[in-house]
Each structure stands twice: as C-alpha cells, then as structure tokens.
PDB file of N, CA, C and O in Angstrom:
ATOM      1  N   MET A   1     -15.160  18.217  27.204  1.00  0.00           N
ATOM      2  CA  MET A   1     -13.933  19.038  26.500  1.00  0.00           C
ATOM      3  C   MET A   1     -14.300  20.666  28.298  1.00  0.00           C
ATOM      4  O   MET A   1     -15.360  20.893  28.881  1.00  0.00           O
ATOM      5  N   THR A   2     -13.320  21.131  28.454  1.00  0.00           N
ATOM      6  CA  THR A   2     -12.783  22.656  29.010  1.00  0.00           C
ATOM      7  C   THR A   2     -12.406  23.373  28.654  1.00  0.00           C
ATOM      8  O   THR A   2     -11.195  23.382  28.430  1.00  0.00           O
ATOM      9  N   ALA A   3     -13.640  25.013  28.220  1.00  0.00           N
ATOM     10  CA  ALA A   3     -13.748  25.871  28.268  1.00  0.00           C
ATOM     11  C   ALA A   3     -12.644  27.240  29.000  1.00  0.00           C
ATOM     12  O   ALA A   3     -12.562  27.836  30.075  1.00  0.00           O
ATOM     13  N   ASN A   4     -12.252  27.243  28.264  1.00  0.00           N
ATOM     14  CA  ASN A   4     -10.808  28.281  28.478  1.00  0.00           C
ATOM     15  C   ASN A   4     -12.216  29.917  29.469  1.00  0.00           C
ATOM     16  O   ASN A   4     -12.944  30.757  28.940  1.00  0.00           O
ATOM     17  N   THR A   5     -11.933  29.595  30.959  1.00  0.00           N
ATOM     18  CA  THR A   5     -12.864  30.872  31.184  1.00  0.00           C
ATOM     19  C   THR A   5     -11.405  32.162  32.013  1.00  0.00           C
ATOM     20  O   THR A   5     -11.809  33.019  32.799  1.00  0.00           O
ATOM     21  N   ARG A   6     -10.194  32.099  31.753  1.00  0.00           N
ATOM     22  CA  ARG A   6      -9.828  33.259  32.159  1.00  0.00           C
ATOM     23  C   ARG A   6     -10.402  34.407  31.159  1.00  0.00           C
ATOM     24  O   ARG A   6     -10.709  34.477  29.969  1.00  0.00           O
ATOM     25  N   ALA A   7     -10.375  35.470  32.552  1.00  0.00           N
ATOM     26  CA  ALA A   7     -10.969  36.808  31.100  1.00  0.00           C
ATOM     27  C   ALA A   7      -9.557  37.318  30.435  1.00  0.00           C
ATOM     28  O   ALA A   7      -8.382  37.331  30.803  1.00  0.00           O
ATOM     29  N   THR A   8     -10.195  37.685  29.402  1.00  0.00           N
ATOM     30  CA  THR A   8      -9.537  38.336  28.738  1.00  0.00           C
ATOM     31  C   THR A   8      -9.051  40.063  28.964  1.00  0.00           C
ATOM     32  O   THR A   8      -9.945  40.904  29.064  1.00  0.00           O
ATOM     33  N   ARG A   9      -7.696  40.450  29.025  1.00  0.00           N
ATOM     34  CA  ARG A   9      -8.099  41.192  29.709  1.00  0.00           C
ATOM     35  C   ARG A   9      -8.090  42.610  29.064  1.00  0.00           C
ATOM     36  O   ARG A   9      -6.958  43.073  28.930  1.00  0.00           O
ATOM     37  N   ARG A  10      -9.339  43.563  28.547  1.00  0.00           N
ATOM     38  CA  ARG A  10      -8.964  44.694  27.912  1.00  0.00           C
ATOM     39  C   ARG A  10      -8.508  46.379  27.947  1.00  0.00           C
ATOM     40  O   ARG A  10      -9.197  47.343  28.281  1.00  0.00           O
ATOM     41  N   ASN A  11      -7.144  46.338  27.491  1.00  0.00           N
ATOM     42  CA  ASN A  11      -6.579  47.752  27.602  1.00  0.00           C
ATOM     43  C   ASN A  11      -8.492  49.356  27.047  1.00  0.00           C
ATOM     44  O   ASN A  11      -9.173  49.558  26.042  1.00  0.00           O
ATOM     45  N   TRP A  12      -8.438  49.871  28.282  1.00  0.00           N
ATOM     46  CA  TRP A  12      -9.155  50.884  28.260  1.00  0.00           C
ATOM     47  C   TRP A  12      -8.748  51.767  27.549  1.00  0.00           C
ATOM     48  O   TRP A  12      -7.551  51.513  27.411  1.00  0.00           O
ATOM     49  N   VAL A  13      -9.094  53.091  26.731  1.00  0.00           N
ATOM     50  CA  VAL A  13      -8.747  54.117  26.414  1.00  0.00           C
ATOM     51  C   VAL A  13      -9.450  54.937  27.447  1.00  0.00           C
ATOM     52  O   VAL A  13     -10.300  54.603  28.272  1.00  0.00           O
ATOM     53  N   ASP A  14      -8.814  56.253  27.167  1.00  0.00           N
ATOM     54  CA  ASP A  14      -9.323  57.239  27.624  1.00  0.00           C
ATOM     55  C   ASP A  14     -10.376  58.537  26.670  1.00  0.00           C
ATOM     56  O   ASP A  14     -10.001  59.681  26.928  1.00  0.00           O
ATOM     57  N   PRO A  15     -11.154  58.487  26.015  1.00  0.00           N
ATOM     58  CA  PRO A  15     -11.734  59.759  25.196  1.00  0.00           C
ATOM     59  C   PRO A  15     -10.786  60.675  25.113  1.00  0.00           C
ATOM     60  O   PRO A  15      -9.943  60.616  24.218  1.00  0.00           O
ATOM     61  N   ASP A  16     -10.789  60.955  25.379  1.00  0.00           N
ATOM     62  CA  ASP A  16      -9.335  62.542  26.137  1.00  0.00           C
ATOM     63  C   ASP A  16      -8.561  62.539  25.409  1.00  0.00           C
ATOM     64  O   ASP A  16      -8.209  63.463  24.677  1.00  0.00           O
ATOM     65  N   ASP A  17      -7.995  61.060  25.516  1.00  0.00           N
ATOM     66  CA  ASP A  17      -6.596  60.946  24.627  1.00  0.00           C
ATOM     67  C   ASP A  17      -6.848  60.843  23.130  1.00  0.00           C
ATOM     68  O   ASP A  17      -6.009  60.364  22.366  1.00  0.00           O
ATOM     69  N   ALA A  18      -8.093  61.332  22.713  1.00  0.00           N
ATOM     70  CA  ALA A  18      -8.154  60.359  21.061  1.00  0.00           C
ATOM     71  C   ALA A  18      -7.525  61.702  20.635  1.00  0.00           C
ATOM     72  O   ALA A  18      -7.751  62.634  21.407  1.00  0.00           O
ATOM     73  N   PRO A  19      -6.533  62.058  19.189  1.00  0.00           N
ATOM     74  CA  PRO A  19      -6.453  62.767  18.682  1.00  0.00           C
ATOM     75  C   PRO A  19      -7.648  63.794  18.252  1.00  0.00           C
ATOM     76  O   PRO A  19      -8.736  63.352  17.884  1.00  0.00           O
ATOM     77  N   GLU A  20      -7.304  65.566  18.339  1.00  0.00           N
ATOM     78  CA  GLU A  20      -8.454  66.298  17.537  1.00  0.00           C
ATOM     79  C   GLU A  20      -8.326  66.451  16.127  1.00  0.00           C
ATOM     80  O   GLU A  20      -7.281  66.483  15.478  1.00  0.00           O
ATOM     81  N   LEU A  21      -9.136  66.514  15.848  1.00  0.00           N
ATOM     82  CA  LEU A  21     -10.231  66.715  14.055  1.00  0.00           C
ATOM     83  C   LEU A  21     -10.105  67.526  13.806  1.00  0.00           C
ATOM     84  O   LEU A  21     -10.755  68.548  14.030  1.00  0.00           O
ATOM     85  N   THR A  22      -8.921  67.289  13.063  1.00  0.00           N
ATOM     86  CA  THR A  22      -8.147  68.933  12.504  1.00  0.00           C
ATOM     87  C   THR A  22      -9.132  69.014  11.351  1.00  0.00           C
ATOM     88  O   THR A  22     -10.144  68.313  11.330  1.00  0.00           O
ATOM     89  N   ASP A  23      -8.787  69.983  10.278  1.00  0.00           N
ATOM     90  CA  ASP A  23     -10.225  69.992   8.594  1.00  0.00           C
ATOM     91  C   ASP A  23      -9.026  69.542   8.364  1.00  0.00           C
ATOM     92  O   ASP A  23      -9.621  68.469   8.271  1.00  0.00           O
ATOM     93  N   ALA A  24      -7.559  69.199   8.117  1.00  0.00           N
ATOM     94  CA  ALA A  24      -7.059  68.143   6.872  1.00  0.00           C
ATOM     95  C   ALA A  24      -8.055  66.922   7.628  1.00  0.00           C
ATOM     96  O   ALA A  24      -8.424  66.099   6.790  1.00  0.00           O
ATOM     97  N   PHE A  25      -8.447  66.701   8.709  1.00  0.00           N
ATOM     98  CA  PHE A  25      -8.857  65.247   8.536  1.00  0.00           C
ATOM     99  C   PHE A  25     -10.055  65.094   7.866  1.00  0.00           C
ATOM    100  O   PHE A  25     -10.059  64.468   6.806  1.00  0.00           O
ATOM    101  N   PHE A  26     -11.132  65.593   8.344  1.00  0.00           N
ATOM    102  CA  PHE A  26     -12.445  65.918   7.444  1.00  0.00           C
ATOM    103  C   PHE A  26     -12.681  66.203   5.947  1.00  0.00           C
ATOM    104  O   PHE A  26     -13.608  66.570   5.226  1.00  0.00           O
ATOM    105  N   GLU A  27     -11.476  65.876   5.844  1.00  0.00           N
ATOM    106  CA  GLU A  27     -10.565  66.372   4.045  1.00  0.00           C
ATOM    107  C   GLU A  27     -10.261  65.261   3.346  1.00  0.00           C
ATOM    108  O   GLU A  27     -10.063  65.038   2.151  1.00  0.00           O
ATOM    109  N   ARG A  28     -10.263  64.337   4.731  1.00  0.00           N
ATOM    110  CA  ARG A  28      -9.565  62.970   3.905  1.00  0.00           C
ATOM    111  C   ARG A  28     -10.830  62.280   3.915  1.00  0.00           C
ATOM    112  O   ARG A  28     -11.267  61.371   3.210  1.00  0.00           O
ATOM    113  N   ALA A  29     -11.140  62.693   4.532  1.00  0.00           N
ATOM    114  CA  ALA A  29     -12.352  61.032   5.202  1.00  0.00           C
ATOM    115  C   ALA A  29     -13.542  61.284   3.573  1.00  0.00           C
ATOM    116  O   ALA A  29     -13.793  62.079   2.667  1.00  0.00           O
ATOM    117  N   ASP A  30     -13.975  59.753   4.215  1.00  0.00           N
ATOM    118  CA  ASP A  30     -15.177  59.090   3.169  1.00  0.00           C
ATOM    119  C   ASP A  30     -16.673  60.068   4.087  1.00  0.00           C
ATOM    120  O   ASP A  30     -17.032  60.344   5.232  1.00  0.00           O
ATOM    121  N   GLU A  31     -17.106  60.276   2.671  1.00  0.00           N
ATOM    122  CA  GLU A  31     -18.594  61.149   3.226  1.00  0.00           C
ATOM    123  C   GLU A  31     -19.437  60.122   2.774  1.00  0.00           C
ATOM    124  O   GLU A  31     -19.016  59.321   1.939  1.00  0.00           O
ATOM    125  N   TYR A  32     -20.892  60.027   3.349  1.00  0.00           N
ATOM    126  CA  TYR A  32     -21.178  58.364   3.346  1.00  0.00           C
ATOM    127  C   TYR A  32     -23.081  59.186   3.544  1.00  0.00           C
ATOM    128  O   TYR A  32     -23.030  59.963   4.497  1.00  0.00           O
ATOM    129  N   HIS A  33     -24.607  59.160   2.881  1.00  0.00           N
ATOM    130  CA  HIS A  33     -25.311  59.282   2.963  1.00  0.00           C
ATOM    131  C   HIS A  33     -26.026  57.931   3.037  1.00  0.00           C
ATOM    132  O   HIS A  33     -26.329  57.146   2.138  1.00  0.00           O
ATOM    133  N   GLY A  34     -26.235  57.873   4.540  1.00  0.00           N
ATOM    134  CA  GLY A  34     -27.170  57.046   4.444  1.00  0.00           C
ATOM    135  C   GLY A  34     -25.820  55.803   4.160  1.00  0.00           C
ATOM    136  O   GLY A  34     -24.946  56.449   3.582  1.00  0.00           O
ATOM    137  N   GLY A  35     -25.349  54.408   4.324  1.00  0.00           N
ATOM    138  CA  GLY A  35     -25.567  53.596   3.512  1.00  0.00           C
ATOM    139  C   GLY A  35     -23.990  53.525   2.247  1.00  0.00           C
ATOM    140  O   GLY A  35     -23.062  52.771   1.957  1.00  0.00           O
ATOM    141  N   THR A  36     -24.720  55.248   1.754  1.00  0.00           N
ATOM    142  CA  THR A  36     -24.027  54.745   0.575  1.00  0.00           C
ATOM    143  C   THR A  36     -22.054  55.590   0.523  1.00  0.00           C
ATOM    144  O   THR A  36     -21.691  56.642   1.051  1.00  0.00           O
ATOM    145  N   LEU A  37     -21.636  55.093   0.107  1.00  0.00           N
ATOM    146  CA  LEU A  37     -20.621  55.950   0.130  1.00  0.00           C
ATOM    147  C   LEU A  37     -20.731  56.982  -0.971  1.00  0.00           C
ATOM    148  O   LEU A  37     -20.980  56.678  -2.138  1.00  0.00           O
ATOM    149  N   ILE A  38     -20.463  58.674  -0.387  1.00  0.00           N
ATOM    150  CA  ILE A  38     -20.608  59.116  -2.391  1.00  0.00           C
ATOM    151  C   ILE A  38     -19.082  59.215  -2.353  1.00  0.00           C
ATOM    152  O   ILE A  38     -18.518  59.278  -1.260  1.00  0.00           O
ATOM    153  N   LYS A  39     -18.500  59.229  -3.311  1.00  0.00           N
ATOM    154  CA  LYS A  39     -17.251  58.400  -4.217  1.00  0.00           C
ATOM    155  C   LYS A  39     -17.232  60.207  -4.609  1.00  0.00           C
ATOM    156  O   LYS A  39     -18.331  60.756  -4.524  1.00  0.00           O
ATOM    157  N   ARG A  40     -15.720  61.314  -5.127  1.00  0.00           N
ATOM    158  CA  ARG A  40     -15.434  61.507  -4.937  1.00  0.00           C
ATOM    159  C   ARG A  40     -14.612  62.044  -6.317  1.00  0.00           C
ATOM    160  O   ARG A  40     -13.607  61.356  -6.495  1.00  0.00           O
ATOM    161  N   GLY A  41     -14.769  62.994  -7.233  1.00  0.00           N
ATOM    162  CA  GLY A  41     -13.361  62.875  -8.319  1.00  0.00           C
ATOM    163  C   GLY A  41     -12.761  62.803  -7.941  1.00  0.00           C
ATOM    164  O   GLY A  41     -12.408  63.244  -6.847  1.00  0.00           O
ATOM    165  N   ARG A  42     -12.061  61.854  -9.057  1.00  0.00           N
ATOM    166  CA  ARG A  42     -10.885  61.905  -8.827  1.00  0.00           C
ATOM    167  C   ARG A  42      -9.560  62.862  -9.789  1.00  0.00           C
ATOM    168  O   ARG A  42      -9.835  63.691 -10.657  1.00  0.00           O
ATOM    169  N   GLY A  43      -8.646  62.617  -9.511  1.00  0.00           N
ATOM    170  CA  GLY A  43      -7.537  63.916 -10.018  1.00  0.00           C
ATOM    171  C   GLY A  43      -8.084  65.279  -9.698  1.00  0.00           C
ATOM    172  O   GLY A  43      -9.037  65.414  -8.931  1.00  0.00           O
ATOM    173  N   ARG A  44      -7.667  65.980 -10.106  1.00  0.00           N
ATOM    174  CA  ARG A  44      -7.543  67.955  -9.924  1.00  0.00           C
ATOM    175  C   ARG A  44      -8.709  67.909 -10.668  1.00  0.00           C
ATOM    176  O   ARG A  44      -9.046  67.055 -11.488  1.00  0.00           O
ATOM    177  N   PRO A  45      -9.442  69.154 -10.218  1.00  0.00           N
ATOM    178  CA  PRO A  45     -10.293  69.827 -10.176  1.00  0.00           C
ATOM    179  C   PRO A  45     -10.550  70.022 -11.864  1.00  0.00           C
ATOM    180  O   PRO A  45      -9.465  69.945 -12.440  1.00  0.00           O
ATOM    181  N   LYS A  46     -11.505  70.215 -12.657  1.00  0.00           N
ATOM    182  CA  LYS A  46     -11.617  70.666 -14.274  1.00  0.00           C
ATOM    183  C   LYS A  46     -11.271  72.471 -14.110  1.00  0.00           C
ATOM    184  O   LYS A  46     -11.476  73.209 -13.146  1.00  0.00           O
ATOM    185  N   SER A  47     -10.674  72.777 -15.476  1.00  0.00           N
ATOM    186  CA  SER A  47     -10.326  73.721 -15.504  1.00  0.00           C
ATOM    187  C   SER A  47     -11.614  74.376 -15.770  1.00  0.00           C
ATOM    188  O   SER A  47     -12.694  73.876 -15.458  1.00  0.00           O
ATOM    189  N   GLU A  48     -11.443  75.700 -16.453  1.00  0.00           N
ATOM    190  CA  GLU A  48     -12.653  75.839 -17.288  1.00  0.00           C
ATOM    191  C   GLU A  48     -12.762  76.220 -18.169  1.00  0.00           C
ATOM    192  O   GLU A  48     -13.848  76.249 -18.746  1.00  0.00           O
ATOM    193  N   VAL A  49     -10.997  76.960 -18.947  1.00  0.00           N
ATOM    194  CA  VAL A  49     -10.517  77.166 -20.116  1.00  0.00           C
ATOM    195  C   VAL A  49      -9.675  75.235 -20.506  1.00  0.00           C
ATOM    196  O   VAL A  49      -8.755  74.828 -19.797  1.00  0.00           O
ATOM    197  N   THR A  50     -10.012  74.725 -21.205  1.00  0.00           N
ATOM    198  CA  THR A  50      -9.684  72.707 -21.227  1.00  0.00           C
ATOM    199  C   THR A  50      -9.336  73.439 -22.359  1.00  0.00           C
ATOM    200  O   THR A  50      -9.904  74.514 -22.551  1.00  0.00           O
ATOM    201  N   LYS A  51      -8.285  72.931 -23.336  1.00  0.00           N
ATOM    202  CA  LYS A  51      -6.856  72.894 -24.702  1.00  0.00           C
ATOM    203  C   LYS A  51      -7.221  71.641 -24.574  1.00  0.00           C
ATOM    204  O   LYS A  51      -7.625  70.808 -23.762  1.00  0.00           O
ATOM    205  N   VAL A  52      -6.751  71.914 -26.367  1.00  0.00           N
ATOM    206  CA  VAL A  52      -7.254  71.189 -27.196  1.00  0.00           C
ATOM    207  C   VAL A  52      -5.706  70.004 -27.411  1.00  0.00           C
ATOM    208  O   VAL A  52      -4.599  70.477 -27.668  1.00  0.00           O
ATOM    209  N   ALA A  53      -5.939  68.493 -27.247  1.00  0.00           N
ATOM    210  CA  ALA A  53      -4.645  67.987 -27.884  1.00  0.00           C
ATOM    211  C   ALA A  53      -4.416  67.994 -28.913  1.00  0.00           C
ATOM    212  O   ALA A  53      -5.514  67.773 -29.423  1.00  0.00           O
ATOM    213  N   VAL A  54      -3.289  68.159 -30.173  1.00  0.00           N
ATOM    214  CA  VAL A  54      -3.488  68.277 -31.023  1.00  0.00           C
ATOM    215  C   VAL A  54      -1.994  67.052 -31.629  1.00  0.00           C
ATOM    216  O   VAL A  54      -1.296  66.583 -30.730  1.00  0.00           O
ATOM    217  N   LYS A  55      -1.834  66.865 -32.339  1.00  0.00           N
ATOM    218  CA  LYS A  55      -0.519  66.481 -33.105  1.00  0.00           C
ATOM    219  C   LYS A  55       0.533  67.401 -34.179  1.00  0.00           C
ATOM    220  O   LYS A  55       0.365  68.022 -35.229  1.00  0.00           O
ATOM    221  N   LEU A  56       1.466  67.161 -33.452  1.00  0.00           N
ATOM    222  CA  LEU A  56       1.892  68.777 -34.583  1.00  0.00           C
ATOM    223  C   LEU A  56       3.461  68.438 -34.650  1.00  0.00           C
ATOM    224  O   LEU A  56       3.949  68.158 -33.555  1.00  0.00           O
ATOM    225  N   ARG A  57       4.085  68.421 -35.439  1.00  0.00           N
ATOM    226  CA  ARG A  57       4.973  67.738 -35.671  1.00  0.00           C
ATOM    227  C   ARG A  57       6.408  68.198 -35.754  1.00  0.00           C
ATOM    228  O   ARG A  57       6.479  68.591 -36.919  1.00  0.00           O
ATOM    229  N   LEU A  58       7.418  68.354 -35.285  1.00  0.00           N
ATOM    230  CA  LEU A  58       8.560  69.309 -34.968  1.00  0.00           C
ATOM    231  C   LEU A  58      10.272  68.625 -35.464  1.00  0.00           C
ATOM    232  O   LEU A  58      10.584  67.441 -35.340  1.00  0.00           O
ATOM    233  N   ASP A  59      11.041  69.554 -35.935  1.00  0.00           N
ATOM    234  CA  ASP A  59      12.733  68.446 -36.868  1.00  0.00           C
ATOM    235  C   ASP A  59      12.782  67.808 -34.811  1.00  0.00           C
ATOM    236  O   ASP A  59      12.403  68.153 -33.691  1.00  0.00           O
ATOM    237  N   PRO A  60      13.116  67.325 -35.131  1.00  0.00           N
ATOM    238  CA  PRO A  60      14.646  66.655 -33.568  1.00  0.00           C
ATOM    239  C   PRO A  60      14.889  67.550 -33.230  1.00  0.00           C
ATOM    240  O   PRO A  60      14.195  67.839 -32.255  1.00  0.00           O
ATOM    241  N   ASP A  61      15.951  68.698 -33.636  1.00  0.00           N
ATOM    242  CA  ASP A  61      16.523  68.728 -32.832  1.00  0.00           C
ATOM    243  C   ASP A  61      15.953  69.958 -31.956  1.00  0.00           C
ATOM    244  O   ASP A  61      16.409  70.226 -30.845  1.00  0.00           O
ATOM    245  N   LEU A  62      14.659  70.847 -32.719  1.00  0.00           N
ATOM    246  CA  LEU A  62      13.746  71.900 -31.664  1.00  0.00           C
ATOM    247  C   LEU A  62      12.889  71.093 -30.319  1.00  0.00           C
ATOM    248  O   LEU A  62      12.679  71.681 -29.258  1.00  0.00           O
ATOM    249  N   LEU A  63      12.509  69.852 -30.545  1.00  0.00           N
ATOM    250  CA  LEU A  63      12.111  68.890 -29.143  1.00  0.00           C
ATOM    251  C   LEU A  63      12.649  69.120 -28.873  1.00  0.00           C
ATOM    252  O   LEU A  63      12.748  70.320 -28.619  1.00  0.00           O
ATOM    253  N   ALA A  64      13.883  68.021 -28.538  1.00  0.00           N
ATOM    254  CA  ALA A  64      14.980  68.530 -28.011  1.00  0.00           C
ATOM    255  C   ALA A  64      15.082  69.687 -26.983  1.00  0.00           C
ATOM    256  O   ALA A  64      14.703  69.562 -25.818  1.00  0.00           O
ATOM    257  N   ALA A  65      15.706  71.001 -27.574  1.00  0.00           N
ATOM    258  CA  ALA A  65      15.567  71.827 -27.604  1.00  0.00           C
ATOM    259  C   ALA A  65      14.413  72.171 -25.696  1.00  0.00           C
ATOM    260  O   ALA A  65      14.674  72.304 -24.500  1.00  0.00           O
ATOM    261  N   LEU A  66      13.323  72.161 -26.493  1.00  0.00           N
ATOM    262  CA  LEU A  66      11.712  71.703 -25.956  1.00  0.00           C
ATOM    263  C   LEU A  66      12.282  71.571 -24.417  1.00  0.00           C
ATOM    264  O   LEU A  66      12.654  72.157 -23.400  1.00  0.00           O
ATOM    265  N   ARG A  67      11.939  69.771 -25.376  1.00  0.00           N
ATOM    266  CA  ARG A  67      12.196  69.294 -23.262  1.00  0.00           C
ATOM    267  C   ARG A  67      13.726  69.958 -22.692  1.00  0.00           C
ATOM    268  O   ARG A  67      13.808  69.847 -21.469  1.00  0.00           O
ATOM    269  N   ALA A  68      14.470  70.364 -23.084  1.00  0.00           N
ATOM    270  CA  ALA A  68      15.704  70.714 -22.169  1.00  0.00           C
ATOM    271  C   ALA A  68      15.731  71.094 -20.922  1.00  0.00           C
ATOM    272  O   ALA A  68      16.294  70.718 -19.894  1.00  0.00           O
ATOM    273  N   THR A  69      14.490  72.504 -21.445  1.00  0.00           N
ATOM    274  CA  THR A  69      14.229  73.346 -20.026  1.00  0.00           C
ATOM    275  C   THR A  69      13.228  72.817 -19.466  1.00  0.00           C
ATOM    276  O   THR A  69      12.272  73.549 -19.210  1.00  0.00           O
ATOM    277  N   GLY A  70      13.205  72.248 -19.328  1.00  0.00           N
ATOM    278  CA  GLY A  70      12.487  71.206 -18.059  1.00  0.00           C
ATOM    279  C   GLY A  70      10.671  71.002 -17.834  1.00  0.00           C
ATOM    280  O   GLY A  70       9.913  70.963 -18.803  1.00  0.00           O
ATOM    281  N   ALA A  71      10.239  70.899 -16.539  1.00  0.00           N
ATOM    282  CA  ALA A  71       9.230  70.769 -16.921  1.00  0.00           C
ATOM    283  C   ALA A  71       7.909  71.388 -16.968  1.00  0.00           C
ATOM    284  O   ALA A  71       7.789  71.581 -15.759  1.00  0.00           O
ATOM    285  N   GLY A  72       7.268  71.657 -17.270  1.00  0.00           N
ATOM    286  CA  GLY A  72       6.118  72.844 -18.074  1.00  0.00           C
ATOM    287  C   GLY A  72       6.613  73.211 -19.557  1.00  0.00           C
ATOM    288  O   GLY A  72       6.277  74.288 -20.051  1.00  0.00           O
ATOM    289  N   TRP A  73       7.236  72.505 -20.100  1.00  0.00           N
ATOM    290  CA  TRP A  73       8.328  73.339 -21.509  1.00  0.00           C
ATOM    291  C   TRP A  73       6.481  73.446 -22.513  1.00  0.00           C
ATOM    292  O   TRP A  73       6.044  74.286 -23.300  1.00  0.00           O
ATOM    293  N   GLN A  74       5.915  72.230 -21.977  1.00  0.00           N
ATOM    294  CA  GLN A  74       4.355  72.978 -23.093  1.00  0.00           C
ATOM    295  C   GLN A  74       3.709  74.387 -23.033  1.00  0.00           C
ATOM    296  O   GLN A  74       3.447  75.374 -23.720  1.00  0.00           O
ATOM    297  N   THR A  75       3.620  73.883 -21.821  1.00  0.00           N
ATOM    298  CA  THR A  75       3.275  75.065 -21.058  1.00  0.00           C
ATOM    299  C   THR A  75       3.881  77.011 -22.101  1.00  0.00           C
ATOM    300  O   THR A  75       3.367  78.038 -22.544  1.00  0.00           O
ATOM    301  N   ARG A  76       5.223  76.351 -21.945  1.00  0.00           N
ATOM    302  CA  ARG A  76       6.286  77.412 -21.917  1.00  0.00           C
ATOM    303  C   ARG A  76       5.991  77.838 -23.746  1.00  0.00           C
ATOM    304  O   ARG A  76       6.120  78.958 -24.241  1.00  0.00           O
ATOM    305  N   VAL A  77       5.549  76.481 -24.506  1.00  0.00           N
ATOM    306  CA  VAL A  77       5.492  76.799 -25.901  1.00  0.00           C
ATOM    307  C   VAL A  77       4.087  77.390 -26.461  1.00  0.00           C
ATOM    308  O   VAL A  77       3.832  78.106 -27.429  1.00  0.00           O
ATOM    309  N   ASN A  78       3.131  76.689 -25.268  1.00  0.00           N
ATOM    310  CA  ASN A  78       1.912  77.586 -25.463  1.00  0.00           C
ATOM    311  C   ASN A  78       1.865  79.135 -25.278  1.00  0.00           C
ATOM    312  O   ASN A  78       0.979  79.990 -25.309  1.00  0.00           O
ATOM    313  N   ASP A  79       3.570  79.110 -25.016  1.00  0.00           N
ATOM    314  CA  ASP A  79       2.783  80.577 -23.946  1.00  0.00           C
ATOM    315  C   ASP A  79       3.095  81.686 -25.511  1.00  0.00           C
ATOM    316  O   ASP A  79       2.344  82.431 -26.142  1.00  0.00           O
ATOM    317  N   ALA A  80       4.728  81.270 -25.693  1.00  0.00           N
ATOM    318  CA  ALA A  80       5.332  81.664 -26.432  1.00  0.00           C
ATOM    319  C   ALA A  80       4.351  81.612 -28.034  1.00  0.00           C
ATOM    320  O   ALA A  80       4.261  82.687 -28.627  1.00  0.00           O
ATOM    321  N   LEU A  81       3.702  80.443 -28.628  1.00  0.00           N
ATOM    322  CA  LEU A  81       2.697  80.067 -29.447  1.00  0.00           C
ATOM    323  C   LEU A  81       1.183  81.941 -29.544  1.00  0.00           C
ATOM    324  O   LEU A  81       0.727  82.467 -30.559  1.00  0.00           O
ATOM    325  N   ARG A  82       0.927  82.318 -28.056  1.00  0.00           N
ATOM    326  CA  ARG A  82       0.360  83.090 -27.859  1.00  0.00           C
ATOM    327  C   ARG A  82       1.173  84.647 -28.175  1.00  0.00           C
ATOM    328  O   ARG A  82       0.731  85.586 -28.836  1.00  0.00           O
ATOM    329  N   ALA A  83       1.904  84.589 -27.779  1.00  0.00           N
ATOM    330  CA  ALA A  83       3.081  85.619 -27.758  1.00  0.00           C
ATOM    331  C   ALA A  83       3.018  86.581 -29.668  1.00  0.00           C
ATOM    332  O   ALA A  83       2.852  87.554 -30.404  1.00  0.00           O
ATOM    333  N   THR A  84       3.228  85.621 -29.482  1.00  0.00           N
ATOM    334  CA  THR A  84       3.279  86.158 -31.096  1.00  0.00           C
ATOM    335  C   THR A  84       2.651  85.811 -32.005  1.00  0.00           C
ATOM    336  O   THR A  84       3.192  85.932 -33.104  1.00  0.00           O
ATOM    337  N   LEU A  85       1.183  85.208 -31.944  1.00  0.00           N
ATOM    338  CA  LEU A  85      -0.017  85.940 -32.312  1.00  0.00           C
ATOM    339  C   LEU A  85      -0.189  87.435 -32.199  1.00  0.00           C
ATOM    340  O   LEU A  85      -0.328  88.403 -32.947  1.00  0.00           O
ATOM    341  N   GLN A  86      -0.097  87.102 -30.607  1.00  0.00           N
ATOM    342  CA  GLN A  86      -0.770  88.081 -30.417  1.00  0.00           C
ATOM    343  C   GLN A  86       0.172  89.787 -30.333  1.00  0.00           C
ATOM    344  O   GLN A  86      -0.153  90.883 -29.875  1.00  0.00           O
ATOM    345  N   LEU A  87       1.766  89.134 -31.213  1.00  0.00           N
ATOM    346  CA  LEU A  87       2.222  91.034 -31.123  1.00  0.00           C
ATOM    347  C   LEU A  87       2.001  90.625 -33.000  1.00  0.00           C
ATOM    348  O   LEU A  87       2.205  91.594 -33.731  1.00  0.00           O
ATOM    349  N   GLY A  88       1.617  89.306 -33.706  1.00  0.00           N
ATOM    350  CA  GLY A  88       0.627  89.769 -35.004  1.00  0.00           C
ATOM    351  C   GLY A  88      -0.875  89.695 -35.192  1.00  0.00           C
ATOM    352  O   GLY A  88      -1.624  89.238 -36.056  1.00  0.00           O
ATOM    353  N   GLY A  89      -0.994  90.232 -34.215  1.00  0.00           N
ATOM    354  CA  GLY A  89      -2.540  90.800 -34.258  1.00  0.00           C
ATOM    355  C   GLY A  89      -3.448  89.917 -34.599  1.00  0.00           C
ATOM    356  O   GLY A  89      -4.544  90.437 -34.807  1.00  0.00           O
ATOM    357  N   LYS A  90      -3.413  88.883 -34.723  1.00  0.00           N
ATOM    358  CA  LYS A  90      -3.602  87.269 -35.127  1.00  0.00           C
ATOM    359  C   LYS A  90      -4.801  87.277 -33.432  1.00  0.00           C
ATOM    360  O   LYS A  90      -6.031  87.237 -33.391  1.00  0.00           O
ATOM    361  N   LEU A  91      -3.998  87.330 -32.505  1.00  0.00           N
ATOM    362  CA  LEU A  91      -6.034  87.402 -31.455  1.00  0.00           C
ATOM    363  C   LEU A  91      -5.550  87.599 -30.863  1.00  0.00           C
ATOM    364  O   LEU A  91      -6.006  87.840 -29.745  1.00  0.00           O
TER     365      LEU A  91
END
C-alpha cells in the first residue's frame, strides 16, 4: 500500500488581519476559571423590587379592553391601581 506523500497546502493567516476585539466581544465571551466554565445567570438581572403574582377575576370586556391597549398593559394596570390608592390616601 502506498502512502499519499503529497504535502497538503495550508493557508497562512496573517495575525495582523485578525479582527479587533471589542467590548461587545468580551461581553459575549465564555469565562473560565482554570478548566471550569463559569456560567452566567440566565435572563435579565433580578429587580430590587420584586412583584407578586396574584389571581384576579375581571369582567371579560374589561380584560379585553386592557389587553387591547397593547404590550405593557399589566404595568399600566399596576400604575393605575397605585395612583388610585395614593389619591385615596391608602398608600
């Protein structure tokens, strides 16, 4: 059996042609401590003020109208409830 003695041609890459490493590159990079991958937390950072999930029964037409206002409707409901309670001196 004859071995293939042809030299393989390798493409030389000039290190000066490497892309510049930006801050965005390092933000996406994996971090290792020795050989151990340090995992970052998933999702967005935790808020200092957490909210509590509640079950609230609403009339269907009221809920439809709230949802029709678009994204962020739950935040707007929270803000409206807070404003109402502040006006009444309850908060």
